[in-house]
DSSP file (Angstrom, degrees, kcal/mol; ACC not computed):
  #  RESIDUE AA STRUCTURE BP1 BP2  ACC     N-H-->O    O-->H-N    N-H-->O    O-->H-N    TCO  KAPPA ALPHA  PHI   PSI    X-CA   Y-CA   Z-CA
    1    1 A X              0   0    0      0, 0.0     2,-0.4     0, 0.0     0, 0.0   0.000 360.0 360.0 360.0 136.7    0.0    0.0    0.0
    2    2 A X        -     0   0    0      2,-0.0     2,-0.5    14,-0.0    16,-0.1  -0.974 360.0-152.6-123.2 142.0    1.2    3.5   -0.8
    3    3 A X        -     0   0    0     14,-0.5    14,-3.6    -2,-0.4     2,-0.3  -0.970  14.4-171.0-115.6 121.3   -0.4    6.7    0.5
    4    4 A X  E     +A   16   0A   0     -2,-0.5     2,-0.3    12,-0.3    12,-0.2  -0.765   9.8 171.2-107.1 156.0    0.1    9.8   -1.7
    5    5 A X  E     -A   15   0A   0     10,-2.2    10,-2.3    -2,-0.3     2,-0.3  -0.984  23.1-143.5-157.7 167.9   -0.8   13.3   -0.8
    6    6 A X  E     -     0   0A   0     -2,-0.3     2,-0.2     8,-0.2     5,-0.1  -0.981  26.5-116.7-133.6 145.4   -0.7   16.9   -1.6
    7    7 A X  E >   -A   10   0A   0      3,-0.6     3,-1.3    -2,-0.3     6,-0.1  -0.509  30.0-117.5 -74.7 151.9   -0.3   20.0    0.5
    8    8 A X  T 3  S+     0   0    0      1,-0.3     3,-0.3    -2,-0.2    -1,-0.1   0.844 115.2  46.6 -59.6 -33.5   -3.2   22.4    0.5
    9    9 A X  T 3  S+     0   0    0      1,-0.2    -1,-0.3     2,-0.0     2,-0.2   0.448 115.2  45.8 -91.9   0.6   -1.1   25.2   -1.0
   10   10 A X  E X   +A    7   0A   0     -3,-1.3     3,-0.8     3,-0.1    -3,-0.6  -0.635  58.2 164.6-142.5  81.2    0.5   23.0   -3.7
   11   11 A X  E 3   +     0   0A   0     -3,-0.3    -1,-0.1     1,-0.2    -3,-0.1   0.458  68.5  66.9 -80.2  -0.2   -2.0   20.9   -5.5
   12   12 A X  E 3  S+     0   0A   0      1,-0.1     2,-0.6    -5,-0.0    -1,-0.2   0.701  86.7  73.1 -93.7 -18.7    0.2   20.0   -8.4
   13   13 A X  E <   -     0   0A   0     -3,-0.8     2,-0.4    -6,-0.1    -6,-0.3  -0.858  61.5-161.9-105.3 118.1    2.8   17.8   -6.6
   14   14 A X  E     -     0   0A   0     -2,-0.6     2,-0.3    -8,-0.1    -8,-0.2  -0.809  14.7-175.9 -91.3 135.8    1.9   14.3   -5.4
   15   15 A X  E     -A    5   0A   0    -10,-2.3   -10,-2.2    -2,-0.4     2,-0.5  -0.960  31.3-111.6-129.6 149.0    4.2   12.9   -2.7
   16   16 A X  E     -A    4   0A   0     -2,-0.3     2,-0.3   -12,-0.2   -12,-0.3  -0.697  38.1-145.3 -77.7 127.1    4.4    9.5   -1.0
   17   17 A X        -     0   0    0    -14,-3.6   -14,-0.5    -2,-0.5     3,-0.1  -0.713  17.3-159.5 -95.9 143.7    3.4   10.0    2.6
   18   18 A X  S    S+     0   0    0     -2,-0.3     2,-0.3     1,-0.3    -1,-0.1   0.609  82.2  17.0 -91.5 -15.0    4.9    8.1    5.5
   19   19 A X        -     0   0    0    -16,-0.1     2,-0.4     2,-0.0    -1,-0.3  -0.990  60.3-164.7-155.3 146.3    2.0    8.9    7.7
   20   20 A X        -     0   0    0     -2,-0.3     2,-0.5    -3,-0.1   -15,-0.0  -0.999   8.5-157.8-133.6 138.2   -1.6   10.1    7.4
   21   21 A X        -     0   0    0     -2,-0.4     2,-0.5     2,-0.0    -2,-0.0  -0.970   4.4-158.0-118.8 126.0   -3.7   11.4   10.2
   22   22 A X        -     0   0    0     -2,-0.5     2,-0.5     2,-0.1    -2,-0.0  -0.884   7.0-172.8-102.9 131.4   -7.5   11.5   10.0
   23   23 A X        +     0   0    0     -2,-0.5     2,-0.3     2,-0.0    -2,-0.0  -0.939  35.6 132.0-120.4 104.8   -9.5   13.9   12.2
   24   24 A X        -     0   0    0     -2,-0.5     2,-0.1     4,-0.0    -2,-0.1  -0.991  57.7 -99.7-155.1 155.2  -13.2   13.0   11.8
   25   25 A X     >  -     0   0    0     -2,-0.3     4,-2.2     1,-0.1     3,-0.5  -0.381  45.2-106.4 -70.4 155.8  -16.4   12.3   13.6
   26   26 A X  H  > S+     0   0    0      1,-0.2     4,-2.4     2,-0.2     5,-0.2   0.862 120.1  55.8 -53.9 -38.6  -17.4    8.6   14.0
   27   27 A X  H  > S+     0   0    0      1,-0.2     4,-2.1     2,-0.2    -1,-0.2   0.895 108.4  47.3 -64.3 -38.2  -20.1    8.9   11.3
   28   28 A X  H  > S+     0   0    0     -3,-0.5     4,-2.5     2,-0.2    -1,-0.2   0.900 110.5  51.9 -68.6 -40.8  -17.5   10.1    8.8
   29   29 A X  H  X S+     0   0    0     -4,-2.2     4,-2.5     2,-0.2    -2,-0.2   0.894 110.4  48.8 -62.0 -39.5  -15.1    7.4    9.7
   30   30 A X  H  X S+     0   0    0     -4,-2.4     4,-2.4     2,-0.2    -2,-0.2   0.899 110.4  50.7 -66.5 -40.2  -17.9    4.8    9.2
   31   31 A X  H  X S+     0   0    0     -4,-2.1     4,-2.2     2,-0.2    -2,-0.2   0.913 111.9  48.0 -61.6 -42.0  -18.7    6.4    5.8
   32   32 A X  H  X S+     0   0    0     -4,-2.5     4,-2.4     2,-0.2    -2,-0.2   0.911 110.5  50.7 -65.4 -43.2  -15.0    6.2    4.8
   33   33 A X  H  X S+     0   0    0     -4,-2.5     4,-2.0     1,-0.2    -2,-0.2   0.911 111.2  48.6 -61.0 -42.6  -14.8    2.5    5.9
   34   34 A X  H  X S+     0   0    0     -4,-2.4     4,-2.3     2,-0.2    -1,-0.2   0.896 109.8  52.7 -63.3 -41.2  -17.9    1.7    3.9
   35   35 A X  H  X S+     0   0    0     -4,-2.2     4,-2.3     1,-0.2    -2,-0.2   0.912 108.2  50.5 -59.5 -45.0  -16.4    3.5    0.9
   36   36 A X  H  X S+     0   0    0     -4,-2.4     4,-2.4     1,-0.2    -1,-0.2   0.889 109.4  50.6 -63.4 -40.0  -13.2    1.5    1.2
   37   37 A X  H  X S+     0   0    0     -4,-2.0     4,-2.5     2,-0.2    -1,-0.2   0.913 110.1  50.3 -62.6 -42.6  -15.2   -1.8    1.3
   38   38 A X  H  X S+     0   0    0     -4,-2.3     4,-2.4     1,-0.2    -2,-0.2   0.898 110.8  49.6 -62.9 -40.1  -17.1   -0.7   -1.8
   39   39 A X  H  X S+     0   0    0     -4,-2.3     4,-2.6     2,-0.2    -2,-0.2   0.926 110.3  49.8 -64.2 -44.4  -13.8    0.1   -3.6
   40   40 A X  H  X S+     0   0    0     -4,-2.4     4,-2.1     1,-0.2    -2,-0.2   0.923 112.1  48.3 -60.5 -44.6  -12.3   -3.3   -2.7
   41   41 A X  H  X S+     0   0    0     -4,-2.5     4,-2.9     1,-0.2     5,-0.2   0.915 111.5  50.3 -61.3 -43.0  -15.4   -5.1   -3.9
   42   42 A X  H  X S+     0   0    0     -4,-2.4     4,-3.1     2,-0.2     5,-0.4   0.898 108.9  51.2 -64.8 -40.7  -15.3   -3.1   -7.2
   43   43 A X  H  X S+     0   0    0     -4,-2.6     4,-1.5     1,-0.2    -1,-0.2   0.925 115.1  43.1 -61.8 -43.7  -11.7   -3.9   -7.8
   44   44 A X  H  < S+     0   0    0     -4,-2.1    -2,-0.2    -5,-0.2    -1,-0.2   0.905 120.9  40.5 -68.0 -41.1  -12.3   -7.6   -7.2
   45   45 A X  H  < S+     0   0    0     -4,-2.9    -2,-0.2    -5,-0.2    -3,-0.2   0.875 127.4  28.9 -76.5 -38.8  -15.5   -7.6   -9.3
   46   46 A X  H >< S-     0   0    0     -4,-3.1     3,-1.7    -5,-0.2    -3,-0.2   0.555  85.2-168.2-105.4 -10.2  -14.5   -5.4  -12.2
   47   47 A X  G ><  -     0   0    0     -4,-1.5     3,-1.7    -5,-0.4    -1,-0.2  -0.266  68.8  -6.5  59.8-138.4  -10.7   -6.0  -12.4
   48   48 A X  G 3  S+     0   0    0      1,-0.3    -1,-0.3    23,-0.1    21,-0.1   0.586 123.5  74.2 -70.5  -9.7   -8.8   -3.6  -14.5
   49   49 A X  G <  S+     0   0    0     -3,-1.7     2,-0.6    -6,-0.1    -1,-0.3   0.689  85.6  73.9 -75.8 -15.7  -11.9   -1.9  -15.9
   50   50 A X    <   +     0   0    0     -3,-1.7     3,-0.1     1,-0.2    22,-0.1  -0.878  57.7 165.8 -97.2 119.4  -12.3   -0.2  -12.5
   51   51 A X        -     0   0    0     -2,-0.6    18,-3.1     1,-0.3     2,-0.3   0.897  51.9 -31.3-100.8 -55.2   -9.7    2.6  -12.2
   52   52 A X  E     -B   68   0B   0     16,-0.2    -1,-0.3     2,-0.0     2,-0.3  -0.985  42.5-152.0-161.5 166.7  -10.5    4.9   -9.2
   53   53 A X  E     -B   67   0B   0     14,-1.8    14,-2.3    -2,-0.3     2,-0.4  -0.994  16.2-133.7-147.1 145.1  -13.2    6.4   -7.1
   54   54 A X  E     -B   66   0B   0     -2,-0.3     2,-0.4    12,-0.2    12,-0.2  -0.859  18.5-131.9-102.2 133.4  -13.5    9.6   -5.1
   55   55 A X  E     -B   65   0B   0     10,-3.3    10,-0.6    -2,-0.4     2,-0.4  -0.699  27.3-168.9 -80.0 130.7  -14.9    9.7   -1.6
   56   56 A X        +     0   0    0     -2,-0.4     2,-0.3     8,-0.1     8,-0.1  -0.975  11.2 169.2-124.0 136.8  -17.5   12.4   -1.1
   57   57 A X        -     0   0    0     -2,-0.4     5,-0.1     2,-0.2   -29,-0.0  -0.830  42.5-110.2-134.1 178.8  -19.0   13.6    2.1
   58   58 A X        +     0   0    0     -2,-0.3     2,-0.1     3,-0.0     3,-0.0   0.163  68.6 126.9-101.3  19.5  -21.1   16.5    3.1
   59   59 A X        -     0   0    0      1,-0.1     3,-0.2     2,-0.0    -2,-0.2  -0.490  65.1-126.8 -72.5 148.1  -18.6   18.5    5.1
   60   60 A X  S    S+     0   0    0      1,-0.3     2,-0.5    -2,-0.1    -1,-0.1   0.943 100.2  22.4 -62.3 -49.5  -18.2   22.1    4.0
   61   61 A X  S    S+     0   0    0     -3,-0.0     2,-0.4     2,-0.0    -1,-0.3  -0.975  82.4 160.2-119.9 117.7  -14.4   21.8    3.6
   62   62 A X        -     0   0    0     -2,-0.5     2,-0.1    -3,-0.2     3,-0.0  -0.990  37.5-115.7-138.3 146.9  -13.1   18.3    3.1
   63   63 A X        -     0   0    0     -2,-0.4     2,-0.4     1,-0.1   -55,-0.0  -0.397  38.8-103.9 -73.0 157.2   -9.9   16.9    1.7
   64   64 A X        -     0   0    0     -2,-0.1     2,-0.5    -8,-0.1    -8,-0.1  -0.677  34.4-169.3 -79.8 134.4  -10.1   14.7   -1.4
   65   65 A X  E     +B   55   0B   0    -10,-0.6   -10,-3.3    -2,-0.4     2,-0.4  -0.978  10.3 177.3-127.2 116.7   -9.8   11.0   -0.7
   66   66 A X  E     -B   54   0B   0     -2,-0.5     2,-0.5   -12,-0.2   -12,-0.2  -0.955  18.3-154.5-125.5 137.5   -9.3    8.9   -3.8
   67   67 A X  E     -B   53   0B   0    -14,-2.3   -14,-1.8    -2,-0.4     2,-0.4  -0.957  13.7-164.2-110.5 127.9   -8.7    5.1   -4.2
   68   68 A X  E     -B   52   0B   0     -2,-0.5     2,-0.5   -16,-0.2   -16,-0.2  -0.874  24.9-116.3-110.0 144.3   -6.9    3.9   -7.2
   69   69 A X    >   -     0   0    0    -18,-3.1     3,-1.3    -2,-0.4   -29,-0.0  -0.677  18.2-151.1 -75.1 120.9   -6.8    0.3   -8.5
   70   70 A X  T 3  S+     0   0    0     -2,-0.5    -1,-0.1     1,-0.2   -19,-0.0   0.651  92.0  61.8 -69.8 -12.9   -3.1   -0.9   -8.2
   71   71 A X  T 3  S+     0   0    0    -24,-0.1     2,-0.5   -20,-0.1    -1,-0.2   0.500  78.3 101.2 -92.0  -4.2   -3.7   -3.3  -11.2
   72   72 A X    <   -     0   0    0     -3,-1.3     2,-0.5   -21,-0.2   -23,-0.0  -0.701  69.6-136.4 -86.1 127.2   -4.6   -0.6  -13.7
   73   73 A X        -     0   0    0     -2,-0.5     2,-0.4   -25,-0.1    -2,-0.1  -0.698  17.8-155.1 -83.0 127.5   -1.7    0.2  -16.0
   74   74 A X              0   0    0     -2,-0.5    -1,-0.0     1,-0.1    -2,-0.0  -0.860 360.0 360.0-105.7 138.3   -1.3    3.9  -16.6
   75   75 A X              0   0    0     -2,-0.4    -1,-0.1     0, 0.0    -2,-0.0   0.405 360.0 360.0-110.1 360.0    0.4    5.2  -19.7
C-alpha cells in the first residue's frame, strides 16, 4: 500500500506520505470505511476496468480522498 498526498497550498505535486492522520467524527469514519469496502469489492468484481473512485462527504471543507486500483496500467 502506498499513500500519496498533496499540501493544501501545492495541489500539483503528489508525494508519497509516510503517515496520514484522520480527524473525523465517527459517522464520517464509518462512511469512509464503507467507501473502502465498496472500492475493494469493485476492484475484485470489475478488475482492470475499475480505475478509481472519489470519496465524497457533506462537510463544507473536506480533503479529497481517492482510491486507485493498483492493477490498472497507466500510460
